[in-house]
N, C-alpha and C positions, 0 to 999 in steps of 0.2 A: 657514534659522532656527532657533536654538535656540529651547526652546515648552518652557516647564513648565506643563504641564495638567495641573488639579488635578481629582478624580473621574473621572478618566479611565475605570474601569470603568462609568462609568453609562451611563445610556437615551443620552443628550447624547455625553455623553464618547470613548464608545466609538467613537460615530460617527464624532468629531471626529478620532480617536485616526486611525482609519485614513487617515484622508485624509489628514494631516498627512506621516503615514508614507508614501504613495505619493505625497505630491508630493514626496519625497528631504530634509524637514527631520529633523531629529536633537529629539527627543524625551522631558524625562521627564516621565516617567509616572507622576501619585502617585496613591496607594489604599489604602486599609482592607487589601484582602486578593485574593481570587476569584483562586485560581492556574488556574482556565480560562481567562479570560480573559488573565489575563496569558502563557500560552502561544500565544494567539493573536496576539500581535505581538509575536516573540521581537526587534525590531527595536527597539525602546524602550527607553530606561533605567528600570525599574521602582524606585517608592520606595513602602516600606511607611510611610505617615502615616496617621493616625489623627485627626482632628482635637478630637476631647474630648483629647487629650493634648496641646495644642499651645496655649498660654498666654504666648509671648515669641517677640516678632518674632527672635532670634538663632534660635528650633529652622527657619528657614526659609532663614538663608544658606549654608549647603550648596548645596540644592539650585539658589538663583540665581546662583554665579558663572560669566558669561558669557552665562544668559541673555538671550535679546531681547523677548520677551514670553512674559505669564503670562496662562494663561485658566484660570476659573475655574469648573469645570463641578459643583462639592458641591452637593450637595443632598438634603434628606433631608421628606416628608411630616410625619412627624410624632415624637415621643420614645415610649421604648420599647426594650424590648432592646436592641443595639449603636447606638440612633442619638438624637441630640440635635439638636434644631433650634438650638440657641444656637452649641453647637461648631462646627455644622455654617453657620450663616447669620452668626452676627454674630461670634464671640469668633474660629474660625477662619480666615476672612478680613481681620477687620479685623490682625491679625497680621502677611497676609502682606501684604497692602496698607505696612503700615509695614516692615516687612523692603525689599519693589519701591524705596523711599524709602531706606533704607540701603545699598540695592545698584546704584543708580542703573537700577533698571531701569525705565522709563519705558509700556510701553504694557501695559494690565491690561485685558481683556475679562471681566467678570463677567455670569454668568444670575444675572437673579431669578427676577421671578414679574411676571405682569399685573395690574395695579390696586394692587398693595401702595403706591403712592403715594400713592392717593385711601384704600383702604379696607381697614382690616387685623384682618379677624374672630374670627381666630386665629393661634396661636404661630406659625406657619409665616407667614405673612404679616407678624406683628410682626418675627418675628427678621428677615425678608428687606430688609425696610425698615433695617431696624438696622441692614444692611451694608451695605447702599446708602449708607443716610449717611455712613459710616466711609470710603469709599472714594472718596465725593465730596468729601470733607473733604481728599484726601490731594493733594501737590502729583505727579501723575501726567496720561499721556495716557492717562484711561479711557474706557472704553466700558460703557453698561450695557445687557445687553440684557432685552427682558422679554417672553417668550412667554407667550401660554395655552395649551390643555389640547394638547400636542405629541402624534404619532401617524407613524407608520411602519410600516416591514414587521416592522425587529422589534419583539417584543413583550415590552412592561414598561409600567408603572403604566398608564397611560389607554389604551393601543393593546392592554395585555391584560385590563384590566377590559373594555371595550368590545366585544372580541370574546368574551367569557365570559357577556355575558349576553345578546347576539346568539345566543347558542348554545341558554337557553331557550327550550320552547314557551310555557310564559308568564311576559311579562316584566311586571315593578312598571311603575308610572308614577311617575317624578320630577315632579312637577308644582310642587313648590316649589324646582326646579333655575332655577337662574340662566341666562342663554343662554352659550353657548360661540361662539368662533372658533377653528376648532378649523387647528393648521398643521403643515405637514409637516416632516416630522426633517430630511429635505433642505434645505429650507426654510431652515432654522435652522442647521444645518452650515454652506448657502454664507454664510451673516451672518458668520458666525464669521470665517468663513477671509477676506472682503473686508476686517475690520479686524482682521487679521492684516497686511497690507501696510503698512507703515512710513509712505506717503504719504496712509493712508486718514485719515480727519477722526478726533477724539475729544471727549472731555468731551460727551457725550450720551447721553441716554435715549431709547432707539426700543423702542415696542412692538412685539412680534415676534407679528402676530396674523393670521387668514387671512382671506378676502374676504367670507363669508357667514358671517350669525348662524344657531347652529342650535338648538333646546332639546337636551336629554340623548337624548328619546327619540327624535329626530331620527336622532342620531348612532349608538343603536342599531341603530335602524330602516335606515339606511346599508350599516352592518357587513352585518347578517343578511340584506340583499338581497346584497351582494358574496360571502357563502358561497354563496350560491345556493338559500336556504329560503327559503319560504313566510312571509308578514308573521305575526310572533308573536300570540298574546291575551295583551293590553295589561288588566292589573287596576290596580285602588284597592286599595293595603295600608291598612289602618288605621295612624293613627300609633303607636298602641304596640307596633306588629310591626316600625315601621320603627327606632321606635326602640330596642326588641331586636337588630335586625341591628345596628345602629352602636354599641353597648355589647359583642356578643357580637366584632365587628371592634376595637374598644380594648383587649379583654380578649387578644383574637390576637394583637396588637400587643406587650402588655405580654410575652407569650412570646417574643416574638423574630421574629413574620412580618407580613411586609412586607403587608399585606393592604389596601385602596382602600377599603375600606368600613368606617369608623371616624368618628368624632365631626367630629374637627379636618375633613374631606374633607367631611361634610355642612354644616358652616358656609362653608369654600370653595366648594364647589356653589352655596349658596342667594346667594352672592355675585354667580356666572358669573366670565365669562373673557371679557372683548371688549373691543378697542382702536380707534384709527385707523393703519390700516399706510400712509398717504398716506407719513409723513416718510422710515420703510423703506426703503417701495420705491424714493423720489426720491432715497436717498443712494447705496442700494447696485444699485440696479436689479432689484432681486429681484421677480418677480411671484409672489406667492403664489398654490399652486394650491388650487383650491379641494378641499373630502373624494370629494364624487365623481367629480370627473377622475382624482387622486390613485387611487383605488381602481378605478377602470375602465382603468389606465395599468397596472397589475399585478394581473389577478387570479388568484382564490384558488385553490388548490389543496389536494388531500385533507391537506396538510399543516397548513393554517390550521384546516380542519374538527377535524381531530383535538385540535390545540391551545385549540381554543374548549370542542370538551364536555369535555375533563379538564380547563380551568382551571377548570370551572362545579364542576366534581367535585369537585377535589382537596381543599376544605376537609372534606367528606366523606368521603373517604377516608383521612385522616389522622385527624380525631376517632374513625372508626369504630375505626380500628388502634389506637391509642392507649388508646379505651376497653374494647375487647379486655383487652390485657393489665394492666390496671389490672381490670377484673372480675374475670380469673382471680385477682389477685393475694385481692382481697377474699374470693369464696367458697373459696378457698386458706384463706384465715385465718379465716372464720367456717363456714356449714353445711359445708362440704367439707374439714374438716378432720379428722374420722374416716372421713372417705370417702378420705381419702390415706392416712394412716395404716395403713389395712386393705391399699389395693393392696401397700405395702411391703411389711407381715406376710406377704401372698398370695406374694411374690418372693422371700422366704424370709427375710429380714431382719429385726432385732430389736434391743433395748437401744435406747442413747441417738440413736443412730444416725436412728436411722426417726423420729422429732420433728424432729431436726435439719434432715432432709432435707426434709422437707416446712414449713420454717421459709424454706431457704434458696430453696428453689423457687419459692415465694411474694413473698419477699423481691427475687427476681431479674426478676420479674415486673412487680411494683411498681416496681419502679426503672426497668424499660425503659419501660413504659409512661408515665410521670411523662416519662425523656428523651425519649421520642418527641414530645410536648407541645410542648416547648419547642426551637424553630428552631436555636440555639446547639449543641443534643447529639443531635438528633434523625439525622443518617445513622450515627453512631455507636451508636447505640442499634438502629434496624433492622438495622443488620449484627449485632450485639450478637442481635437478636431473632430472626436467621437459624441462628445458630450454634448458641441453647439452643433451637432446635425442631427441629435434626436430635440434640439429646442427647435431648431429652423422647422421641424417635421412638425412638432406640436401646434409651437403659434401657425405655422402658414395651414394648419389642416384648422382652426379655428377662425381667424382671420377672413379666408379664401379657401375655402373647401371644393373651389370648383376646379381647384390648380390639379387634383386630383387624374380632371374628368378630361383635360387637357391631352389633346393629341401626341405632342413631343413629348409628354410624362414629367414635366419638371418634378414633381413630388417621390414618383418612382425611382428618379435615374439616383437622389440619397440614398438610397440603398447599397446600390454599388460602390459608389463614393466610400460609402461608411464601409464596405466589406473590403475595398485599397486600403480603408487607412486600417486596418482590422490585419493584413498581409504585410504592412509595412513595418506594424508593430513585430510580425511575428519573426522578420527577417532582418531585425534593425542592428543586431547584433555580430559582429565581423571575429568573434572566437569565441 
């Protein structure tokens, strides 16, 4: 078959892409970018497409020539940075479905979310429901799959969050979270493959949920046990602290970081993610696996433990790194200005170049710190930070070599700062 796969670099999309290619299908893989994922699948026909820029069905026509089926896996948790729920869930899919009608492509498999046909407490579920309605109004052989929280060996979204929380020795209780019927990624992918068959039934809405209802705390405990750690100490956090955490998450989302801890996630967690898998199983023959059975089938190794611990530490590492550069800039502009001038004079410099040099260094620190804070510019800023650190070491050694002998080690401490920058570069990717 020739398949157009939208959202091909996502959590579900990349796994489905691997299965389609291994089965010999021709796949037009549409995504916004992620060069690393694209290099993993060189056999796919990659298309750069940002749903925020798609507002006309004709923009899809080039990609639908000769296509037998379309699978839409595109989705975002919420708006912020480069994400738009309306573009990803409503407007982009609506134009795609209209284009399929015009091109004569009948089979469309569309991923939605469990419960959005019953309750829409957030922009995520509202926009998902609107996208579903657009497809149901189309004269296509459509299938709407509504998975609950999807987890698997790949770590992203819920899979990553559960691992990260499981790594904490003290875990907050999420008492207001609704029940979850965790579903395995492999079961979700197998379902999409089933409905790609031309003989498969269509015009169906299926809830893709696991066989058991669990609390959020139960899921975190299951992952902690899987990682081989003793039960964590669970604590009840005050409401003001929990709300502050979600506000911080919203701020990080505004900076472009895809954090699962934000207000929209809180509202969706309160609703829960439950449904009835009976129709899904009866039609496809897929028997959903329980979380415990899936985890037991693939024991965790040291890579999982490393990831879980680093995931929990990643926000702290980036916050400290960004604030270090911003703080040095503010100190240089403020109480450290005269000290900076004195060091340059000590090195033999004089004239207007002295204050200009201090100003340039402080400005560079500020720009780098702010750029590290923004997800889109963080990687290039971290490289610039490394280069600038080497420059500071060289210039400082020439102008004030005595700094190497200072008891507090101002020059020696540049090395751990550079090491922290390298660690940030190593973990900046989120999938």
